[in-house]
C-alpha positions in Angstrom: -3.8 -36.7 16.6 -4.5 -33.5 18.6 -8.2 -32.7 19.1 -8.1 -29.0 18.1 -11.7 -28.5 19.3 -10.4 -28.9 22.8 -7.3 -26.8 22.6 -8.0 -23.2 21.5 -4.4 -22.0 22.2 -3.0 -24.6 19.7 -5.7 -23.7 17.2 -4.9 -20.0 17.4 -1.1 -20.8 17.2 -1.7 -22.5 13.8 -3.9 -19.6 12.6 -1.1 -17.2 13.5 1.3 -19.2 11.6 -0.9 -19.3 8.5 -1.5 -15.6 8.7 2.3 -15.0 8.8 2.9 -17.3 5.8 -0.1 -16.3 3.6 -1.3 -12.9 5.0 -4.9 -14.2 5.0 -7.1 -17.0 6.3 -10.5 -18.3 5.2 -12.9 -19.6 7.8 -14.2 -22.5 5.8 -10.7 -23.8 5.0 -9.5 -23.5 8.6 -12.6 -25.2 9.9 -12.0 -28.1 7.5 -8.3 -28.3 8.3 -8.7 -28.2 12.1 -12.0 -30.3 12.2 -14.0 -27.6 14.0 -17.0 -25.5 13.2 -16.7 -22.2 11.3 -18.3 -20.6 14.4 -15.3 -21.8 16.5 -12.9 -20.3 13.9 -14.7 -17.0 13.9 -14.4 -16.9 17.7 -10.6 -17.6 17.3 -10.3 -14.8 14.8 -12.2 -12.5 17.1 -9.6 -13.2 19.9 -6.7 -12.7 17.5 -8.1 -9.5 16.3 -8.4 -8.2 19.8 -4.6 -8.9 20.2 -4.0 -6.8 17.0 -2.9 -9.9 15.0 -5.5 -9.6 12.2 -8.5 -7.8 11.0 -11.7 -9.8 10.3 -13.1 -9.5 6.8 -15.9 -11.3 5.1 -15.2 -15.0 5.2 -12.0 -14.8 7.1 -9.2 -12.4 8.2 -6.1 -10.6 6.9 -2.9 -9.9 8.9 -2.2 -6.6 10.4 1.3 -5.5 9.5 3.7 -4.1 12.1 4.6 -0.4 11.5 7.5 -0.2 9.1 9.6 2.3 11.1 11.4 5.5 10.2 11.7 6.5 6.6 15.5 6.6 6.7 15.6 3.0 8.0 13.2 1.8 5.2 15.4 3.3 2.4 17.9 0.5 2.6 15.4 -2.4 2.6 14.3 -4.5 -0.5 16.2 -2.1 -2.8 16.2 -4.5 -5.8 12.5 -5.3 -5.6 11.6 -1.6 -5.2 13.8 -0.7 -8.2 12.0 -3.2 -10.5 8.6 -1.8 -9.4 9.8 1.8 -9.7 11.0 1.3 -13.3 7.6 -0.1 -14.3 5.9 2.9 -12.7 8.2 5.2 -14.6 7.2 3.6 -17.9 3.5 4.4 -17.2 4.1 8.1 -17.3 3.3 10.0 -20.5 5.1 13.1 -21.7 3.2 16.4 -21.2 1.3 15.2 -18.2 0.9 16.5 -14.7 1.6 13.9 -12.1 1.8 13.6 -8.3 4.5 11.5 -6.7 3.9 10.7 -3.0 6.7 10.4 -0.5 8.1 6.9 0.0 11.2 4.8 -0.8 9.7 3.1 -3.8 8.4 6.4 -5.2 11.9 7.9 -4.6 13.3 5.1 -6.8 10.6 5.9 -9.4 11.6 9.6 -9.5 15.2 8.4 -10.2 14.0 6.1 -13.0 11.9 8.7 -14.8 13.4 9.5 -18.3 15.0 12.9 -18.4 13.7 13.5 -21.9 10.1 13.6 -20.9 8.4 17.0 -20.5 6.5 16.8 -17.2 4.9 18.8 -14.4 5.6 16.9 -11.2 4.1 17.7 -7.8 5.5 16.1 -4.7 5.4 16.5 -0.9 8.9 15.0 -0.6 11.9 17.4 -0.7 14.2 14.4 -1.4 12.1 13.4 -4.5 12.0 17.1 -5.6 15.8 17.2 -5.5 16.0 14.2 -7.8 13.5 15.7 -10.2 15.4 19.0 -10.4 18.2 17.2 -12.1 16.0 16.6 -15.1 15.9 19.9 -17.1 12.6 19.5 -18.9 10.6 19.0 -15.6 8.6 21.6 -13.9 8.7 20.7 -10.2 6.3 21.9 -7.5 6.9 21.0 -3.9 4.1 21.1 -1.4 5.2 22.8 1.8 4.7 22.6 5.6 6.3 20.8 8.4 8.2 17.7 7.4 7.1 14.5 9.0 10.1 12.4 10.1 8.3 9.1 9.8 7.3 9.5 6.1 9.8 12.0 4.8 7.2 14.3 3.4 4.9 17.2 4.2 1.3 16.0 5.0 -0.3 18.8 7.1 -3.0 21.3 6.4 -0.7 23.6 4.4 0.1 20.8 1.9 -3.5 19.7 1.6 -4.6 23.3 1.0 -2.1 23.6 -1.9 -3.5 20.5 -3.5 -6.9 22.0 -4.1 -5.9 24.0 -7.1 -4.1 21.2 -9.0 -5.6 18.3 -11.0 -3.4 15.4 -11.7 -3.4 13.0 -14.7 -1.7 10.4 -12.5 -1.0 10.1 -8.8 1.6 7.6 -7.7 0.7 6.8 -4.1 2.5 5.0 -1.3 0.8 2.7 1.3 1.6 0.4 4.1 -0.8 -2.4 3.2 -3.5 -3.4 0.8 -6.2 -6.1 0.6 -9.2 -6.5 -1.7 -11.6 -6.2 1.2 -10.0 -3.3 3.1 -8.4 -1.3 0.3 -5.2 0.7 0.7 -4.3 1.4 4.4 -1.6 3.1 6.4 -0.5 3.6 10.0 -0.2 7.4 10.4 -3.5 9.3 10.5 -2.2 12.6 9.1 -0.3 10.9 6.3 -3.5 8.9 5.3 -5.6 12.0 5.4 -3.2 13.7 3.1 -3.2 10.7 0.7 -7.0 10.8 0.6 -6.9 14.4 -0.4 -4.4 13.7 -3.2 -6.5 10.8 -4.6 -9.5 13.1 -5.0 -7.5 15.3 -7.4 -6.2 12.4 -9.5 -7.6 11.1 -12.8 -5.7 7.9 -12.3 -4.4 6.5 -9.0 -1.4 4.1 -9.1 -0.1 2.3 -6.1 3.3 0.6 -6.0 3.7 -2.2 -3.4 6.1 -4.9 -2.5 4.4 -8.3 -2.2 4.7 -8.5 1.6 2.1 -5.7 1.8 -0.5 -7.8 0.0 -2.8 -9.0 1.5 -2.5 -7.1 4.8 -4.1 -4.2 6.6 -2.9 -1.2 8.6 -4.9 1.1 11.0 -6.3 3.8 8.8 -8.0 3.6 5.4 -6.5 5.6 2.5 -8.8 4.4 -0.3 -11.3 1.6 -1.0 -10.1 -0.8 -3.6 -12.6 0.6 -6.1 -10.8 4.0 -5.9 -7.5 2.5 -7.1 -6.9 2.2 -10.8 -3.5 0.4 -11.0 -1.4 -1.7 -8.7 2.3 -2.3 -9.6 3.6 -5.2 -7.5 6.2 -8.0 -7.5 5.4 -11.0 -9.8 5.0 -13.5 -6.9 1.6 -12.1 -6.0 -0.9 -15.0 -6.1 -3.4 -15.4 -8.9 -6.1 -15.4 -6.2 -5.4 -11.8 -5.2 -4.9 -10.6 -8.8 -8.4 -11.8 -9.6 -9.8 -10.3 -6.4 -8.3 -6.9 -7.3 -9.5 -7.2 -10.9 -13.1 -7.6 -9.6 -12.6 -4.0 -8.3 -11.6 -2.9 -11.9 -7.9 -2.6 -10.8 -5.2 -3.2 -13.4 -2.4 -5.3 -12.1 1.2 -5.0 -13.3 3.4 -7.7 -11.8 7.2 -7.2 -12.3 
């Protein structure tokens, strides 16, 4: 039997594997499994965090996701999963409300799924989403302007943020790169995350749609603490552990 206390590289290789499989590790569980002290595990996690593998959180660590790539590339991935999530999001919208739909491939699918018979005011920073919404005759559509960001497919600069200030939303449907109970909703692009933070301030209810691979995980910049999110719509294979952890922050979970 390998003495993991004497072989830090082998220890860290196992921790990497668990992070890839589960998205999260807990110090006490790793210490018991590898027959080493929690101090040793925390030191391992410190080394892995310096490599950009994970982010340390209370009692353990969560995986740092790689950047997802260009918006046009993401559109073709996990289409069936995104469609199911998008349809649930669409069912949460009430006629007569004013909502914001953030740029993103899942939110694009949501725009397509929204019933045409609803009477809505919809604000978006995505020209592609706006084009879908214009096909629904009862919708008032407002597009926030500015320079289009190629990576996100939306306008996220000062012009778009300035236009937000005069609008209050009943619901905001936000995108994100990763989420964990401890670190909240996070993203990779600073300007995009800054824009999302400005939107959330204007929302009465903030709803985040995520595929399961984004939970639990962390990206570089914080969009919102978990306590600032009201609803998460996610695939039904999210673990009960994470559902309970999010509920402790008063987040409603819809698993589809």
